[in-house]
C-alpha positions in Angstrom: 22.8 -27.1 17.8 22.8 -30.8 18.2 20.2 -33.5 18.5 17.2 -34.4 16.4 15.3 -31.7 14.5 12.0 -30.9 16.0 8.9 -29.4 14.5 7.5 -26.4 16.3 4.5 -25.8 14.0 1.9 -25.5 16.8 3.2 -22.2 17.8 -0.3 -20.7 18.2 -1.1 -23.3 20.8 2.1 -22.9 22.8 2.4 -21.2 26.1 5.6 -19.4 27.2 7.3 -16.1 27.0 6.6 -13.9 24.0 10.0 -13.5 22.3 11.5 -11.8 19.3 14.9 -11.2 17.9 16.0 -7.7 17.0 18.9 -5.2 16.8 18.6 -2.2 19.1 19.3 1.5 18.2 21.8 3.6 20.1 20.9 6.6 22.3 21.4 9.3 19.6 19.1 7.5 17.1 16.5 6.9 19.8 16.6 10.7 20.7 16.1 11.7 17.1 13.1 9.3 16.7 11.6 10.6 20.0 11.7 14.1 18.5 9.8 13.0 15.4 7.2 11.1 17.5 6.8 14.1 19.8 6.1 16.4 16.9 3.4 14.1 15.6 1.8 13.5 19.1 1.5 17.2 19.8 -1.5 17.4 17.5 -4.9 15.7 17.5 -5.2 12.6 15.3 -6.5 13.7 11.9 -7.7 17.0 13.3 -10.4 15.4 15.3 -11.1 16.2 19.0 -9.4 13.7 21.2 -12.8 12.5 22.7 -14.7 12.2 19.4 -16.5 9.0 18.7 -14.9 6.8 16.1 -11.5 8.4 16.5 -8.6 6.2 15.6 -6.5 4.9 18.5 -2.8 5.3 17.7 -0.7 3.3 20.0 2.9 4.7 20.0 5.7 2.4 21.0 7.8 2.9 24.0 10.8 5.1 23.2 13.1 3.5 25.8 13.6 0.3 23.8 13.6 1.1 20.1 14.8 -1.7 17.8 14.5 -3.2 14.3 12.8 -6.6 14.6 14.5 -9.3 12.7 12.1 -12.1 13.6 9.0 -12.4 15.8 8.9 -15.7 17.6 5.8 -15.5 19.8 5.1 -17.7 22.8 8.2 -19.8 23.3 8.3 -22.8 25.7 11.3 -23.1 28.0 12.4 -26.3 26.2 13.1 -24.3 23.0 15.4 -21.7 24.5 18.7 -23.5 24.4 18.1 -24.3 20.7 17.2 -20.7 20.1 20.4 -19.7 21.9 22.5 -21.8 19.5 20.8 -20.3 16.4 21.4 -16.7 17.6 25.0 -17.4 18.5 25.7 -18.9 15.1 24.1 -16.1 13.1 25.8 -13.4 15.1 29.2 -15.0 14.9 28.9 -15.2 11.1 27.9 -11.6 10.6 30.0 -8.5 11.0 29.0 -5.2 12.6 27.5 -2.4 10.3 25.7 0.9 10.4 22.1 1.8 9.6 20.6 5.2 8.7 17.0 5.9 9.5 15.3 7.9 6.8 11.8 8.3 5.4 8.5 7.0 6.7 5.4 5.1 5.7 2.6 2.9 6.8 1.3 -0.7 6.4 -0.6 -1.5 4.4 -0.7 2.0 3.0 -1.0 5.7 4.0 -4.7 5.9 3.4 -5.8 3.1 5.8 -2.7 2.6 8.0 -2.5 -0.2 10.6 1.1 0.4 11.5 3.3 3.5 11.1 7.1 3.1 10.5 10.3 4.9 9.8 12.4 3.5 7.0 16.0 2.2 6.8 18.3 3.6 4.2 21.9 2.7 4.7 22.2 -0.8 6.2 19.0 -2.2 4.7 20.9 -4.9 2.8 22.9 -5.9 5.8 19.7 -6.2 7.9 18.0 -8.2 5.2 21.0 -10.6 5.1 21.0 -10.9 8.9 17.3 -11.7 8.9 17.7 -14.2 6.2 20.4 -16.0 8.1 18.3 -16.0 11.2 15.3 -17.3 9.3 17.4 -20.1 7.8 18.7 -21.1 11.2 15.3 -21.1 12.8 13.6 -23.2 10.1 16.5 -25.7 10.1 15.9 -26.0 13.9 12.2 -26.7 13.4 10.5 -23.3 13.6 7.8 -22.7 11.0 8.6 -20.1 8.3 7.9 -16.5 9.0 4.5 -15.3 8.1 5.7 -12.3 6.0 8.9 -11.5 4.1 11.3 -9.3 6.0 11.2 -5.6 5.2 13.7 -3.4 7.1 11.7 -0.8 9.1 11.3 0.7 12.5 7.7 0.5 13.8 6.7 3.6 15.8 3.0 3.1 16.2 0.0 0.8 15.6 -3.4 2.0 14.7 -6.8 0.7 15.9 -10.3 1.8 15.0 -11.0 4.5 12.6 -8.7 5.6 9.8 -5.7 7.7 10.8 -4.5 8.8 7.3 -3.7 12.3 8.6 -1.4 11.0 11.3 0.4 8.8 8.7 0.8 11.7 6.3 2.1 13.9 9.1 4.7 11.3 10.0 5.9 11.2 6.4 6.2 15.0 6.4 7.9 15.3 9.7 10.4 12.5 8.9 11.2 13.8 5.5 14.5 15.3 6.6 15.4 12.6 9.0 18.7 10.9 8.4 20.1 9.6 11.7 22.6 6.8 12.0 23.1 4.0 14.5 25.7 1.3 14.8 24.5 -2.3 14.7 26.9 -4.5 16.6 24.7 -7.1 18.3 21.6 -9.2 18.0 19.3 -9.2 21.0 16.7 -11.7 22.2 13.8 -9.7 23.7 10.8 -10.7 25.7 7.6 -8.6 25.1 5.9 -7.9 28.3 2.3 -6.6 28.0 0.1 -5.0 30.5 -0.9 -1.4 31.2 0.3 0.9 28.4 2.6 0.0 25.5 4.4 -3.3 25.6 7.7 -3.3 27.5 10.7 -5.0 25.9 13.1 -6.8 28.2 16.5 -7.9 26.8 17.1 -11.5 27.8 20.5 -11.9 26.2 22.6 -10.5 23.3 25.2 -11.8 20.9 28.0 -9.6 19.5 28.1 -9.5 15.7 31.3 -11.1 14.5 32.2 -12.1 18.1 33.4 -15.4 19.3 32.2 -14.9 22.8 28.6 -16.0 22.3 25.5 -14.7 24.2 25.7 -12.3 27.1 23.1 -11.5 29.7 20.8 -13.3 31.9 20.2 -17.1 31.4 17.5 -18.0 29.0 15.1 -19.2 31.7 13.7 -17.9 34.9 
């Protein structure tokens, strides 16, 4: 990462690909989460008929790209991508692989008026927090504005729009009570969020191995 430090504070006004940095889950963990989500989705939200007026709209995430987000970047101009590459490479090289265990569930801001539903991280939470802190330090040093919210290790599984979906949130907590599935974390991935019909699709642009000296893999950071 060479050259003068730039200030990317006008992120909201930028055009470009919607990017974020995350660590993906392995196939076994993804399957376990899919079972939990399937158990919740088999019922009507909060016991209401599916066509009732005012019913909460629960948007479940795609289950083919589950990940723990370390930092959302938003619209990112092409000119920033090489700087971003350097930050991710440095952070990954300085961090070793570890393991996470997904356990428990909750909602933001709370279970009574949820806007997002999530599964918790038990083992590996400290390592994820450290990885996110290193990424945040690298990004701000390179000119990105500070993150809007402090990092909290979690796995988002749904977002809620409209009426209250407290029943759905409580069922998630109940169904996930016995969950305790592990996944290795051995790489940091730069994703692009592609929106359109249905849930957002996440395309991996490149990945860097934790503790590795071989840098980023995958397609070039531009089209």
